[in-house]
LUMTITI-153432 format. One record per residue: residue number from 1; residue in one letter; z, y, x of N, C-alpha, C, CB in turn. Coordinates in nm, 2 decimals. Atoms other than C-alpha are relative to their C-alpha. Glycine has a CB too. Layout:
! residues N
> NUM  a  Z  Y  X  Z  Y  X  Z  Y  X  Z  Y  X
...
//
This chain:
! residues 159
> 1  m  0.01  -0.12  0.08  0.00  0.00  0.00  0.00  0.13  0.08  0.12  0.01  -0.10
> 2  n  0.00  -0.13  -0.09  -0.06  0.36  0.12  0.12  0.08  -0.06  -0.14  0.09  -0.01
> 3  e  -0.11  -0.07  0.04  0.29  0.47  0.06  0.02  0.13  0.07  0.13  -0.09  0.02
> 4  h  -0.04  -0.12  -0.08  0.31  0.73  0.34  -0.13  0.08  0.02  0.06  -0.03  0.14
> 5  n  0.12  -0.07  -0.02  -0.02  0.90  0.27  0.01  0.15  -0.04  -0.11  -0.07  -0.08
> 6  h  -0.01  -0.15  0.03  0.12  1.24  0.16  0.12  0.06  0.07  0.02  0.02  -0.15
> 7  s  -0.11  -0.06  -0.06  0.33  1.47  0.36  0.09  0.07  -0.09  -0.05  0.09  0.11
> 8  h  -0.09  -0.06  0.09  0.63  1.64  0.23  -0.05  0.12  -0.07  0.13  0.03  0.07
> 9  g  0.05  -0.13  0.05  0.46  1.98  0.19  -0.10  -0.03  -0.12  -0.08  0.07  0.11
> 10  n  0.10  0.03  0.10  0.19  1.81  -0.02  0.08  -0.04  -0.14  -0.10  -0.11  0.05
> 11  v  -0.07  0.04  0.13  0.45  1.66  -0.27  0.04  0.13  -0.07  0.12  -0.10  0.04
> 12  n  -0.05  -0.13  0.06  0.59  2.02  -0.31  -0.12  0.06  -0.07  0.05  0.09  0.11
> 13  q  0.11  -0.07  0.06  0.24  2.15  -0.38  -0.05  -0.07  -0.13  -0.12  0.00  0.10
> 14  m  0.03  0.09  0.13  0.16  1.86  -0.63  0.11  0.03  -0.10  -0.01  -0.16  0.03
> 15  a  -0.10  -0.03  0.09  0.49  1.93  -0.79  -0.01  0.13  -0.07  0.14  -0.02  0.05
> 16  v  0.02  -0.14  0.05  0.43  2.30  -0.83  -0.12  0.00  -0.09  -0.02  0.10  0.12
> 17  s  0.12  0.00  0.09  0.08  2.23  -0.97  0.02  -0.08  -0.12  -0.12  -0.06  0.08
> 18  a  -0.03  0.07  0.12  0.21  1.97  -1.21  0.09  0.07  -0.09  0.07  -0.13  0.03
> 19  t  -0.10  -0.09  0.07  0.49  2.20  -1.31  -0.08  0.12  -0.08  0.11  0.05  0.10
> 20  l  0.08  -0.11  0.06  0.25  2.48  -1.37  -0.09  -0.04  -0.11  -0.09  0.07  0.12
> 21  h  0.08  0.06  0.12  0.02  2.26  -1.59  0.09  -0.01  -0.12  -0.05  -0.15  0.04
> 22  c  -0.09  0.01  0.11  0.32  2.18  -1.80  0.04  0.13  -0.06  0.11  -0.08  0.04
> 23  l  -0.05  -0.13  0.03  0.44  2.54  -1.80  -0.11  0.07  -0.08  0.03  0.08  0.12
> 24  t  0.11  -0.06  0.08  0.10  2.67  -1.92  -0.01  -0.06  -0.14  -0.13  -0.03  0.07
> 25  g  0.00  0.07  0.13  0.10  2.42  -2.20  0.11  0.04  -0.09  0.00  -0.15  0.01
> 26  c  -0.11  -0.04  0.07  0.45  2.51  -2.29  -0.01  0.14  -0.05  0.13  -0.01  0.08
> 27  a  0.01  -0.14  0.04  0.37  2.88  -2.29  -0.10  0.01  -0.11  -0.05  0.09  0.12
> 28  i  0.10  0.00  0.11  0.06  2.83  -2.51  0.07  -0.05  -0.13  -0.13  -0.09  0.03
> 29  g  -0.07  0.06  0.11  0.27  2.61  -2.74  0.10  0.09  -0.07  0.06  -0.13  0.04
> 30  e  -0.11  -0.09  0.05  0.56  2.86  -2.77  -0.07  0.11  -0.08  0.09  0.06  0.12
> 31  v  0.06  -0.12  0.07  0.33  3.16  -2.85  -0.07  -0.04  -0.13  -0.10  0.07  0.09
> 32  l  0.06  0.04  0.11  0.11  2.96  -3.09  0.11  -0.04  -0.12  -0.09  -0.12  0.04
> 33  g  -0.10  0.04  0.10  0.42  2.81  -3.26  0.06  0.11  -0.06  0.12  -0.08  0.07
> 34  l  -0.06  -0.12  0.06  0.57  3.15  -3.31  -0.10  0.07  -0.09  0.05  0.09  0.12
> 35  i  0.11  -0.06  0.10  0.24  3.28  -3.45  -0.01  -0.08  -0.13  -0.16  -0.01  0.07
> 36  i  -0.01  0.08  0.12  0.24  2.99  -3.69  0.11  0.02  -0.09  -0.02  -0.13  0.03
> 37  g  -0.13  -0.01  0.06  0.60  3.01  -3.77  0.02  0.14  -0.07  0.10  -0.01  0.10
> 38  t  -0.01  -0.13  0.06  0.58  3.39  -3.83  -0.11  0.01  -0.11  -0.03  0.12  0.12
> 39  a  0.10  -0.01  0.11  0.26  3.36  -4.04  0.04  -0.06  -0.12  -0.13  -0.05  0.05
> 40  f  -0.04  0.08  0.12  0.40  3.11  -4.27  0.15  0.02  -0.04  -0.02  -0.15  0.02
> 41  g  -0.14  -0.04  0.03  0.75  3.27  -4.27  0.10  -0.13  0.01  0.00  0.06  -0.14
> 42  l  -0.08  0.11  -0.02  0.91  2.94  -4.14  0.13  0.03  0.06  -0.07  -0.10  0.08
> 43  s  -0.13  -0.02  -0.05  1.27  2.91  -4.03  -0.01  -0.02  0.16  0.11  -0.09  -0.06
> 44  n  0.00  0.02  -0.14  1.36  2.92  -3.65  0.00  -0.14  0.04  0.11  0.07  0.06
> 45  g  0.00  0.15  -0.04  1.43  2.55  -3.64  -0.14  -0.06  -0.01  0.11  -0.08  -0.10
> 46  i  0.13  0.05  0.02  1.09  2.46  -3.78  -0.10  0.06  0.09  -0.05  0.02  -0.15
> 47  t  0.09  -0.07  -0.10  0.91  2.72  -3.57  0.03  -0.06  0.14  0.03  0.17  0.01
> 48  t  -0.02  0.05  -0.13  1.08  2.58  -3.26  -0.05  -0.15  0.01  0.15  0.00  0.03
> 49  l  0.06  0.14  -0.01  0.98  2.22  -3.35  -0.16  0.00  0.01  0.04  -0.08  -0.13
> 50  i  0.14  -0.01  -0.01  0.62  2.33  -3.41  -0.04  0.04  0.15  -0.05  0.10  -0.10
> 51  a  0.04  -0.05  -0.14  0.62  2.52  -3.07  0.02  -0.12  0.10  0.10  0.13  0.05
> 52  i  -0.02  0.11  -0.08  0.77  2.21  -2.90  -0.12  -0.10  -0.01  0.14  -0.07  -0.03
> 53  a  0.11  0.09  0.02  0.50  1.98  -3.05  -0.13  0.06  0.06  -0.02  -0.02  -0.16
> 54  l  0.13  -0.06  -0.06  0.22  2.23  -2.95  0.02  0.01  0.15  -0.03  0.15  -0.06
> 55  a  -0.02  0.01  -0.15  0.38  2.24  -2.60  -0.04  -0.12  0.06  0.13  0.03  0.03
> 56  f  0.04  0.13  -0.04  0.33  1.88  -2.57  -0.15  -0.02  -0.01  0.06  -0.11  -0.08
> 57  v  0.14  0.01  0.02  -0.02  1.89  -2.71  -0.08  0.07  0.11  -0.03  0.06  -0.12
> 58  f  0.08  -0.08  -0.11  -0.13  2.16  -2.47  0.04  -0.04  0.14  0.03  0.16  -0.01
> 59  g  -0.04  0.04  -0.13  0.07  2.04  -2.18  -0.07  -0.13  0.04  0.15  -0.03  0.00
> 60  f  0.07  0.11  -0.01  -0.08  1.70  -2.22  -0.16  0.02  0.02  0.02  -0.09  -0.11
> 61  g  0.14  -0.04  0.00  -0.42  1.85  -2.29  -0.05  0.05  0.14  -0.02  0.10  -0.10
> 62  l  0.03  -0.06  -0.13  -0.42  2.06  -1.97  -0.01  -0.10  0.11  0.10  0.10  0.03
> 63  s  0.00  0.10  -0.11  -0.34  1.76  -1.76  -0.11  -0.11  -0.02  0.14  -0.07  0.00
> 64  t  0.09  0.11  0.03  -0.58  1.52  -1.94  -0.14  0.05  0.03  0.00  -0.03  -0.15
> 65  l  0.13  -0.06  -0.02  -0.89  1.76  -1.90  -0.06  -0.05  0.13  0.01  0.14  0.00
> 66  p  0.06  0.04  -0.13  -0.94  1.70  -1.52  -0.02  -0.15  0.01  0.10  0.05  0.11
> 67  l  0.03  0.14  0.00  -0.91  1.32  -1.57  -0.12  -0.03  -0.08  0.11  -0.07  -0.05
> 68  i  0.11  0.03  0.09  -1.17  1.32  -1.85  -0.13  0.05  0.08  0.01  0.07  -0.14
> 69  k  0.11  -0.05  -0.08  -1.40  1.53  -1.62  -0.05  -0.11  0.10  0.04  0.13  0.07
> 70  t  0.03  0.10  -0.10  -1.39  1.24  -1.38  -0.07  -0.12  -0.06  0.12  -0.05  0.08
> 71  g  0.07  0.10  0.07  -1.54  1.02  -1.65  0.10  -0.10  -0.05  -0.10  -0.07  0.08
> 72  m  -0.09  0.10  0.06  -1.22  0.85  -1.76  0.01  0.02  -0.15  0.14  0.02  0.07
> 73  r  -0.01  -0.01  0.14  -1.18  0.76  -2.12  0.12  0.08  -0.04  -0.01  -0.13  -0.07
> 74  f  -0.11  -0.09  0.04  -0.96  0.99  -2.32  0.13  -0.08  -0.01  -0.03  0.06  -0.14
> 75  g  -0.12  0.08  0.02  -0.72  0.72  -2.41  0.07  -0.04  0.13  -0.03  -0.12  -0.06
> 76  a  -0.06  0.04  -0.14  -0.67  0.60  -2.05  0.06  0.12  0.06  -0.11  -0.06  0.09
> 77  a  -0.05  -0.13  -0.06  -0.64  0.96  -1.93  0.13  0.04  -0.07  -0.10  0.13  -0.01
> 78  l  -0.12  -0.05  0.07  -0.39  1.05  -2.20  0.13  -0.09  0.03  -0.02  0.00  -0.14
> 79  s  -0.10  0.09  -0.03  -0.18  0.74  -2.13  0.07  0.03  0.14  -0.05  -0.14  0.00
> 80  i  -0.05  -0.04  -0.13  -0.14  0.84  -1.77  0.08  0.13  0.00  -0.12  0.02  0.10
> 81  v  -0.06  -0.14  0.01  -0.06  1.20  -1.85  0.13  -0.01  -0.08  -0.10  0.10  -0.06
> 82  v  -0.12  0.01  0.09  0.19  1.10  -2.12  0.11  -0.06  0.09  -0.02  -0.10  -0.12
> 83  a  -0.10  0.06  -0.09  0.36  0.88  -1.85  0.05  0.10  0.10  -0.06  -0.13  0.06
> 84  a  -0.03  -0.10  -0.11  0.34  1.16  -1.59  0.07  0.12  -0.05  -0.13  0.05  0.07
> 85  d  -0.05  -0.13  0.05  0.43  1.46  -1.80  0.11  0.01  -0.10  -0.10  0.07  -0.05
> 86  t  -0.10  0.00  0.11  0.67  1.36  -2.08  0.13  0.05  0.05  0.01  -0.14  -0.06
> 87  l  -0.13  -0.04  -0.05  0.98  1.40  -1.87  0.00  0.15  0.04  0.05  -0.08  0.12
> 88  s  0.00  -0.14  -0.04  0.87  1.73  -1.72  -0.01  0.10  -0.11  -0.12  0.03  0.09
> 89  i  0.01  -0.09  0.11  0.76  1.89  -2.05  0.13  -0.01  -0.08  -0.12  -0.04  -0.09
> 90  t  -0.12  0.01  0.07  1.08  1.76  -2.21  0.11  0.08  0.06  0.05  -0.14  -0.01
> 91  t  -0.10  -0.09  -0.08  1.30  1.91  -1.94  -0.04  0.15  -0.03  -0.01  -0.04  0.16
> 92  m  0.04  -0.14  0.01  1.10  2.23  -1.97  0.03  0.06  -0.14  -0.16  0.02  0.03
> 93  e  -0.01  -0.05  0.14  1.12  2.26  -2.35  0.15  0.01  -0.03  -0.07  -0.11  -0.11
> 94  i  -0.15  -0.02  0.03  1.50  2.19  -2.36  0.05  0.13  0.07  0.07  -0.13  0.06
> 95  v  -0.06  -0.11  -0.08  1.57  2.44  -2.09  -0.06  0.14  -0.06  -0.04  -0.01  0.16
> 96  d  0.06  -0.11  0.05  1.32  2.69  -2.23  0.06  0.05  -0.14  -0.15  -0.02  -0.01
> 97  n  -0.05  -0.03  0.13  1.45  2.67  -2.59  0.15  0.04  0.02  -0.01  -0.11  -0.09
> 98  a  -0.14  -0.04  -0.02  1.82  2.68  -2.46  0.01  0.14  0.06  0.06  -0.10  0.10
> 99  v  0.00  -0.14  -0.05  1.74  3.00  -2.27  -0.02  0.10  -0.12  -0.10  0.02  0.12
> 100  m  0.04  -0.08  0.11  1.57  3.15  -2.58  0.11  0.01  -0.10  -0.12  -0.06  -0.06
> 101  y  -0.12  -0.01  0.09  1.87  3.06  -2.79  0.11  0.08  0.06  0.04  -0.14  -0.04
> 102  a  -0.11  -0.06  -0.07  2.10  3.19  -2.52  -0.01  0.16  0.00  0.01  -0.06  0.14
> 103  i  0.02  -0.15  0.00  1.94  3.54  -2.51  0.01  0.05  -0.14  -0.14  0.03  0.06
> 104  p  -0.03  -0.04  0.14  2.08  3.73  -2.80  -0.13  0.07  -0.06  0.11  0.11  0.01
> 105  g  0.11  -0.06  0.08  1.81  3.81  -3.06  -0.14  -0.07  0.04  -0.01  0.15  0.02
> 106  a  0.13  0.05  -0.04  1.54  3.62  -2.87  -0.08  -0.09  -0.10  0.01  -0.08  0.13
> 107  m  0.06  0.10  0.09  1.49  3.35  -3.13  -0.05  0.07  -0.13  0.10  -0.11  -0.04
> 108  h  0.04  -0.07  0.11  1.45  3.62  -3.39  -0.11  0.10  0.02  0.12  0.06  -0.06
> 109  a  0.10  -0.10  -0.05  1.21  3.83  -3.18  -0.14  -0.05  -0.05  0.01  0.01  0.16
> 110  t  0.13  0.04  0.03  0.86  3.84  -3.31  -0.10  0.04  0.11  -0.04  0.06  -0.14
> 111  l  0.10  -0.03  -0.10  0.54  3.88  -3.12  -0.02  0.15  0.03  -0.13  -0.06  -0.05
> 112  i  0.02  -0.14  -0.03  0.54  4.25  -3.16  0.13  0.06  0.07  -0.04  0.08  -0.13
> 113  d  -0.13  -0.03  -0.06  0.90  4.26  -3.03  0.00  -0.01  0.15  0.11  -0.09  -0.06
> 114  p  0.00  0.01  -0.15  0.92  4.35  -2.66  0.11  -0.11  0.05  0.04  0.15  0.07
> 115  l  -0.10  0.10  -0.03  1.23  4.13  -2.65  -0.06  -0.14  0.02  0.12  -0.01  -0.11
> 116  f  0.07  0.13  -0.02  1.01  3.82  -2.70  -0.08  0.00  0.13  -0.10  -0.02  -0.12
> 117  w  0.07  -0.01  -0.13  0.79  3.92  -2.41  0.08  0.01  0.13  -0.09  0.11  0.00
> 118  i  -0.10  0.00  -0.11  1.09  3.98  -2.19  0.06  -0.13  0.02  0.10  0.11  -0.01
> 119  s  -0.07  0.12  -0.01  1.28  3.68  -2.28  -0.08  -0.13  0.02  0.08  -0.02  -0.12
> 120  m  0.08  0.13  -0.01  1.00  3.42  -2.29  -0.04  -0.02  0.15  -0.13  0.02  -0.09
> 121  p  0.01  0.03  -0.14  0.90  3.47  -1.92  0.12  -0.04  0.07  -0.06  0.12  0.07
> 122  i  -0.12  0.04  -0.06  1.26  3.45  -1.83  0.03  -0.15  -0.03  0.12  0.09  -0.05
> 123  a  -0.03  0.13  0.05  1.30  3.13  -2.03  -0.10  -0.10  0.08  -0.03  -0.01  -0.15
> 124  l  0.09  0.08  -0.07  0.98  2.99  -1.87  0.02  -0.02  0.14  -0.13  0.05  -0.01
> 125  i  -0.03  0.00  -0.15  1.08  3.08  -1.52  0.11  -0.10  0.02  0.02  0.14  0.05
> 126  v  -0.11  0.09  -0.01  1.41  2.90  -1.57  -0.04  -0.14  -0.02  0.12  0.04  -0.10
> 127  a  0.04  0.13  0.03  1.23  2.61  -1.72  -0.08  -0.06  0.12  -0.07  0.00  -0.14
> 128  f  0.07  0.04  -0.12  0.99  2.60  -1.43  0.08  -0.06  0.11  -0.08  0.12  0.05
> 129  f  -0.08  0.04  -0.10  1.26  2.57  -1.18  0.09  -0.12  -0.04  0.09  0.11  0.04
> 130  a  -0.06  0.12  0.05  1.43  2.31  -1.40  -0.08  -0.12  0.01  0.04  0.02  -0.14
> 131  a  0.10  0.11  0.00  1.12  2.09  -1.42  -0.05  -0.03  0.14  -0.11  0.03  -0.10
> 132  l  0.06  0.03  -0.13  1.01  2.13  -1.06  0.07  -0.11  0.08  0.01  0.13  0.08
> 133  p  -0.06  0.11  -0.06  1.28  1.90  -0.92  -0.04  -0.14  -0.07  0.15  0.02  0.00
> 134  v  0.03  0.12  0.06  1.20  1.65  -1.19  -0.14  -0.05  0.04  0.01  0.02  -0.15
> 135  n  0.13  0.04  -0.05  0.83  1.65  -1.09  0.00  -0.05  0.15  -0.10  0.12  -0.02
> 136  k  -0.01  0.03  -0.14  0.92  1.64  -0.73  0.06  -0.14  0.02  0.08  0.10  0.08
> 137  y  -0.06  0.13  0.00  1.15  1.34  -0.79  -0.10  -0.11  -0.04  0.12  0.00  -0.09
> 138  l  0.10  0.09  0.05  0.88  1.16  -0.99  -0.11  -0.02  0.11  -0.07  0.05  -0.12
> 139  l  0.11  0.02  -0.10  0.62  1.23  -0.72  0.05  -0.08  0.12  -0.05  0.13  0.04
> 140  s  -0.05  0.08  -0.11  0.85  1.10  -0.45  0.02  -0.14  -0.03  0.14  0.05  0.05
> 141  k  0.00  0.14  0.04  0.88  0.78  -0.64  -0.14  -0.05  -0.04  0.11  -0.03  -0.12
> 142  n  0.14  0.04  0.03  0.50  0.77  -0.68  -0.02  -0.01  -0.14  -0.04  -0.13  0.06
> 143  k  0.02  0.00  0.14  0.53  0.83  -1.05  -0.05  0.15  -0.03  0.13  -0.05  -0.08
> 144  g  0.03  -0.14  0.03  0.47  1.14  -1.25  -0.15  0.03  0.04  0.09  0.10  0.07
> 145  h  0.14  -0.05  -0.03  0.18  1.34  -1.13  -0.07  -0.07  0.10  0.00  0.14  0.04
> 146  a  0.07  0.09  -0.11  0.11  1.10  -0.85  -0.10  -0.09  -0.07  0.11  -0.08  0.08
> 147  l  0.08  0.09  0.08  -0.03  0.88  -1.12  -0.13  0.08  -0.03  0.08  -0.04  -0.14
> 148  t  0.13  -0.08  0.04  -0.27  1.16  -1.24  -0.09  0.02  0.13  0.05  0.15  -0.05
> 149  m  0.07  -0.02  -0.12  -0.36  1.24  -0.88  -0.08  -0.13  0.05  0.09  0.05  0.11
> 150  e  0.06  0.13  -0.04  -0.43  0.87  -0.81  -0.13  -0.03  -0.08  0.11  -0.12  -0.01
> 151  a  0.11  0.02  0.10  -0.65  0.86  -1.12  -0.11  0.08  0.03  0.05  0.03  -0.14
> 152  l  0.11  -0.09  -0.04  -0.84  1.15  -0.99  -0.05  -0.03  0.12  0.05  0.13  0.01
> 153  g  0.05  0.04  -0.13  -0.90  0.97  -0.67  0.05  0.10  0.10  -0.15  -0.01  0.00
> 154  g  -0.06  -0.10  -0.08  -0.68  1.23  -0.51  0.07  -0.06  0.13  0.10  0.09  -0.08
> 155  h  -0.07  0.05  -0.11  -0.60  1.02  -0.20  -0.03  0.09  0.11  -0.05  -0.15  0.02
> 156  n  0.02  -0.09  -0.12  -0.54  1.23  0.11  -0.05  -0.08  0.12  0.14  0.06  0.04
> 157  h  0.06  0.08  -0.11  -0.74  1.14  0.41  0.07  0.03  0.13  -0.15  0.05  0.01
> 158  h  -0.07  -0.02  -0.12  -0.50  1.29  0.66  0.14  -0.06  -0.01  0.01  0.15  0.04
> 159  h  -0.12  0.06  0.00  -0.19  1.11  0.76  0.11  0.08  0.05  0.00  -0.13  0.06
//
């Protein structure tokens, strides 16, 4: 097995890239969830659930796209991504929502409210640093995004 084919720096890079994929998905999910929740006058709880669901959809989607581009079937790509990103997105959503609930008024802030645009990046930054070690741990165990990279044929040629 090629266990030692990536240097430590590369794991960091991959972890950051994996975490950013999830973060982008989470950010899109949060904003869309809030738009939907606001549009339909839904409660915070339901809006949060929609945002979390969308975060997974977009988080998985953003990670699945590059695999599909390599010609992999959607189902196969998705199963790898779900295995790779579920823990990361879950961590991120828990932290992100915890921060949003912790910031006074943030959960009640609407899209036209500056508080939303101040609190959301804070929540996402905290979530990023919470999910980063998760991704790094998964990568060090050759799970997580390492699976995605492997599927992409992302084998490094330098030792």
